[in-house]
N, C-alpha and C positions, 0 to 999 in steps of 0.2 A: 531475377527478383529485383523489383524496383526499389529505389531509395527516394523517400519523399523529402521535399525541401523542408528543412528545419527539424527533421526527425533523425538527428545525428547523435550517435553514441560518442560523446566527446571524452576522450581519455587523455587528460592533460598531464604531461610529464615535463615539469619545469626543471632546468638546471639549478643545482643548489650546492652550497658548501655546508655539509651537515653540521649543525651546532650541537653542543652537548645536550642530552635530554634533561628535562626538569626532574629533579629528585622527587620521589614519591612523598616525602615529608613536606616538601615545599608545596606540592600540589594539594595535599590535604589541608595545609594551612590556608592556602588561597581559597579553597572551597569553603572552609569554615568562615573566612572573612566575608565571602559573598553571601553565605547563609545568614550571617548576622545583619548584613545590609538589607537583605530581603525582609527579614522580620521587622526591622525598623521602619521600612517603607510601607508595610502592609498590615497595619494594626486591625483594620476592619476584617480583612481576610483571616487574620489570626483569631479574632473573636468568633467568626463564623465557623472556623475549624473546631473551636472548643464546643460549639453547639452541635455540629454534625457528628462529632466523636461520640456523642451520647446515643445516637440513633442509627448510625450506619456502620456496617462492617468495615473496619479500617478507616472509619470516619468519612467515607465517600459513597455516593450513589453506586459506583462500581469501583472495586478495590484498586484497579490499575491506575485510577486517577491520582493515587499517591505516589506513583512510580516516576516522579520528577525529582530533581536534586534539591528542590525547595524544602526548607524545614517544616513547612505546612502548606496547605493548599492555596492556590491562586483562584479566587472566586470571580467569575466574570459577570458583569452587569449587562454588557452589550457586545455583540459581534456583528459588524457591518463591513462588507467589502473585504479589504485586507487589514482591517483595524479591529483590535480588541480594546475594550475598556473594562478595567477591573473595578470591584466594589470600592476600592480606595481612590477612584477617580483618575488612575494612571492609564495612559494610552500606550498601546503596543502595536508595532508593525508585525503582522502575523505571517510567518513563513512556514508554519506548521500546517495551518489550514485543516485542522481536524484530522491530521495524518492522511490527507487526500479527500476526506469527506466533503470539505468545503473548497475543493480544487478550483471552482469557478467564482470563489469569493463567498463570504458569509451572506446568506439570505439574499440572493440575486432578486431584484424587484419583480421580474417576470414570473419567477417561480413562487415567490412569496404571495403575489397576487393570485396565482392559480390555486395555491393551497387555501388561501382565505376564502376564495369564491367557492371552492369545492366543499369546504367545511360547513358552509351554510346550506349545502344540498346533500349532505350525507358523507360519512367517513368510511363505513364498511357495511356490506350487506351480503357477503358470500356469493355475489353475482357480479358479472362484469359491468363496468360503466360504459357509457357511450364513447369514452376515450379509447377503449381497448383496440379497436380496429386501427386507428391512426397511430397508436403507440407501436403496434406490431409492424406496420409499414415503415415507420421511422427507424425502428431498431434495425431492420433489414437494410435500409438506405445507408445508415451510419456505419454499421459493423459488418454487413455482408451476408450473414447467415440467414437462412429462410425461416426457421422455426424457433419459437421462444417460449420461455416460462418466466414468471415473475415471483420473486421471494422477498423476504424482509432483510436479508443480509447476505453477503458473500459466503459467510460460514455456512448458512443454510443452503445456498446454491451449490457449493462444493460438496456438502454432505449428501444432498439429493442426487447430484450428478453421479457420485460414486455408487449409489444404489442402482441407478439406472444402468450404468455401464456393466456392473456385475450381473444384473438381471438379464441384460441383452446379449452378453458375451458368454455367460456361463463360467467365467473365470473369477477367481477370488483375489489374486494378487494385484497390487498397484505399485508404481514406482514414483518416488518424489526425489528432489534434489536436496542434498545436505545444505542446510541454511534457509530452506524455503519457508514461506509463510502463506497459509491458506485459511487463517482464522481458527476458530475453535472446533476443528475437525479432528476427532480422536485418531483417525488413521494416519494423520500427518505428524502427530506429536511423538515422534520417535527420533532417535539420534544415531548417527553413524560413528563408531569408534575408530581410532587410528588403524586398527587391524582389519577394518572393513565390516565388522559385525554390527548388526542393527539391534538396538536395545530400546525399551520403553523409556521415554524421557523422565528423569527423576522429578522434575519440577511439575509435571502434569498431575493434578490432584484427582484422587478418587476413581481412577480407571480400574475396572474389574477385569478387563480382557487384555491380553498381550497383542498389540498390533504389530509387534516386531515379527510375528509369524507370517503376516500377509502384506506388509509394506516393505519394499526394498528401497534402500537409500543409496544414491550414487553421487559422487562429486559433480558439481556443475562444470560445464565445458569439457567433460571427459567422455568422449564418444566410445572409447574401448570399454569403460565401465558400464555405460548404458547398454551397449551391445551384449555384454555378458549378463546383465540383469534381465534382458528380454529373451535370451536365447532359448529357454525351455518352452516358450509359447504359452505360458500360464499367466501372463500379465494382462489384465483387462485394460488398463489405461496408464499412461504417463500423465500425472497431474503436475503442472509446472507454471512458473512465471516466465515471461520472456527474458527477464533479467531478475536476479535475486534483489530484493528491495528491503527486506526487514533486518537482515544481519549487517546491512551496509550495502550500498549499490554495487552489484557485481554484474557487469555487462556481458552479453554473450560474445564469444570470439567470432570473427568473420567466418561465415559458412557453417557455424555450429548447428543452427536450427534447421536448415534444409536437410543436412545429414541426419540429424536426430529424427526428423519426421520420416525420412526414408527408412530408418531402422524400425520405427513404429509400424509403418505400413508393411514392411517385410515380415514382421512377426505377428501381424493381426492385432496390434495394440492400438487402442484409440488415443489420440492426443487431445488432452484437455488443457487449454491455456487460460490461466487465471490472470486477467488484465486489470484487477481491482486497483493496483498501483500504477501499472504501466500505461493505463489509459491516458496518463498525462503526456505520453510521448508525442502524439499528434492526433488529429481528428480521426476517429475510428479505432484508435489504439495502435500498438506496436505491430501486431500481426497484419492488420489491414494495410498499414503503410509500407510494410516490407513484403507484401505479396504472399505471406504464409497463410494457408487456409487450414486451421485446426478443425478437428471433428466437433469439438465443443468449446465454447467461449463463455467465460464467467466474467461479469463486471459488477462490482458493488460500489459502496461508499459514494462516489461522485456521480453515479449514473442519474440520480434524481436530485442533484445539487445539494446533497446532505440529508434529505429526508430519508429515514430508514427504508432502504429498498435495494434490491439487486436483481439481476437478470442472468439467465443462461440461454445461449443460442446453440442450435443444433444444425448440422448439415441434414439434407434430405435423407441421406442413407441412414444416418444414425437415428434420426427421428422415426423412420420406418421400423427400425429394429426395436426401439423403445416402445412404440405403439404395439408391436406384435407381442412383446414380453408382457405388457399390461393386459392385453386381451386374452392371453393364454393363462393368466393367473386367476385364481378364484376371486369371486366378488368379495369386497371388504376393504379395509384400510391398507393402503399401499405403503405407509411409512414415509411417504414423500409429500411434502407440502404442509402448510399450517393454515388455520382458519383465516388469518389476516393476510396471507400471501395474495398479491394482486388486488389489494383493496382499492376502493374508489379514490382515496386520498393519494395513494402512491401512483395510480395511473394518471391523475391530474398533474402531479409533479413531474412524472416522466414525460408526459406530452409537452409540457412547457420547456423542460430542460433539453429534450432532444431537438425541439424546434429552434430554440433561441441560443443554446450554449454549446451543444455538440456540433460546432460549425467551423469551417476553415478560418473565417475572420477572428473568431474567439481564440483559436489556437495561435494564430499569427501574433496576436498581442502577447500571449503567454510566452511564445518563443523569443520574441524580441526582448522582453524583460529578462528572461532566463539567460540569454546570451550576454546581456549587459552585466548581470550579476556575476556570472561565471568569469567573465573577462576581468571584472574588478577584483574578485577574489584571487585570481591567478597572478595579477600584477602585484598585489600586496604580498602574497606568499613568496614570489620571486625576489622582491625587494628585501624581505626579511630573511631570505636564505633558509627558509624552513623546508624540510623534506616531506612536504605534504602534497596531496593530490586532490583535484576537483574532478569528479566523474559526473558527467551530465547525460541525462536521457530525456530529451525534449525539455519540458518545463520543470523537470525534477532534477536535482543535483545533490551530490553528497561531498562533504569535506571529509577526507580520510587522512588520518595521521600516519601515512606510509608513502614511500617515494613513487609508487605507481598504483594504478587501479588493481584491485584484487582479481584473481582468476577464479577463485572458489571461496567458500565460506571459511575453510581452514586458514586462509591468508588473513582474513579479518580477525579470527580468534587469536592468531599468532601475534598480531599487532598489540593486543591487550591495552587499549587506550581508554578504558572505562573512566578512570579518574580525570583524564584530560577532557573527555567529552562532558562529564558532569560540570567541570569548572567552566568550560566554554558556554554551556547551556545557561548556567546561572549568571555568569558574567554578562551575557547578552540580555537575559531577561531583566536583570537589574538596571539595564540601560535602554529598555524599551523595545527589545526585539525577541520574538518567540521563534525558537527552532523546534523541530520534532524531537521529543524525548527518545531515549534509548540509543539513538545514533544521530549523526549531524546532517540530517536531511533538510533541504530547503526547497520549497515549492513556490512557483510564481503563478499567481492567478491573473485573469484578465483585468481584475480590479487593482492589482498591485501597482502603486505609483512609483515614479522615479524617485520621489522624496523618500519613500519607504526603502527602496533599494540603496539609496545614498546613506540612509541611517544605518542599515546593516553594515555597509562597507566601512563607515566611520567607526562604528563600535568594534568591528573586527580588527581594524588597524590599531585601535587602542589595546585590544587584547594581545595583538602581536608584540606590542611594546612591553608587555608584562611577561612574555615568554622567555 
């Protein structure tokens, strides 16, 4: 299994003398101080929030836009490259980048021009555009799989793929890892309790059916648990990320994935790899660079440089089984696909993005910036004597308030660093740096400048002085 240059899982364990933890009351006060500072600096955003409160559920076009530690929304006037400008005229170095959607920078000129040109010639017509052939060829060149389908989001892609694999295998059960993220897919919205039982996630709203009956959840990096889950031969597919990315970055242990794939093959279980986040590893994604060949590959968010779009790729063998299942079914609606899937605008953005952005030179720039940022964070953590870890996967990295990279999602939950993360996010935001909400992920785009990296490091050093 080959290791690509720059596609390194960096698990940095720096020596430290552990300082006393911050008291929760002090953390809450520090967070309140930053919230007051935010409101003072953003009067126009506050006024817009008052207006949107009257017309949107939770005051936002989508309710999770309120899930930041700010006392009210931050409304954006412009996003370009790695820079955001809010309606109050303040500029931000953006290391969230739409939680990977803008991984190549906001509105890359080549894609923006392709979208503008296509918009003048049609948006959607339920038929393929003249870009379809080139897009298919480029998807195979970049990611390696021979057959493809286009959807509007990775959630749709994962949902559709699960229908395909159940139809083509005749099996109902699937396996996911504890702490995984595959979008708004009901089958994956289940939790694993400490005793190993699987239950429907209490926070998932409005579900009518218990998916705990058909979804098995095992700890990441645990081959014995995976083997036990697959042993009865009733699992259609293992749906997984190469590394956990939404509960905090949890890298695979050496040798885990070849062994996991061998288990899947032994039990007739298909391996679906969701690289929506790990496509930031290197050109072609984690699997392509590591020589792992999944049966199905899903990529969303960044695939078309932020335009709503996703793809799923299939091996020849899996594609043949899916085509056979479709031909054997009665005529009618398959439940797979939407009217806007594969529309002309998405194909135009895909063609431009695959040709100009999903390239080795693009990733080389991202890798160089990511190494510079991770090195700078580690040096400052070591000088401050903090027991924290920076875990890097290509252009993506995570600051974790624990002395070593986690092995599974339970390690992240045990750290219980929610207040610390909120304080850090708002501290950085008030000083012109945007991190990804919910956890401390930083992503470096090809447009990220040394000045923006320096700004983040300077603000982080200031933050350390307050700890």
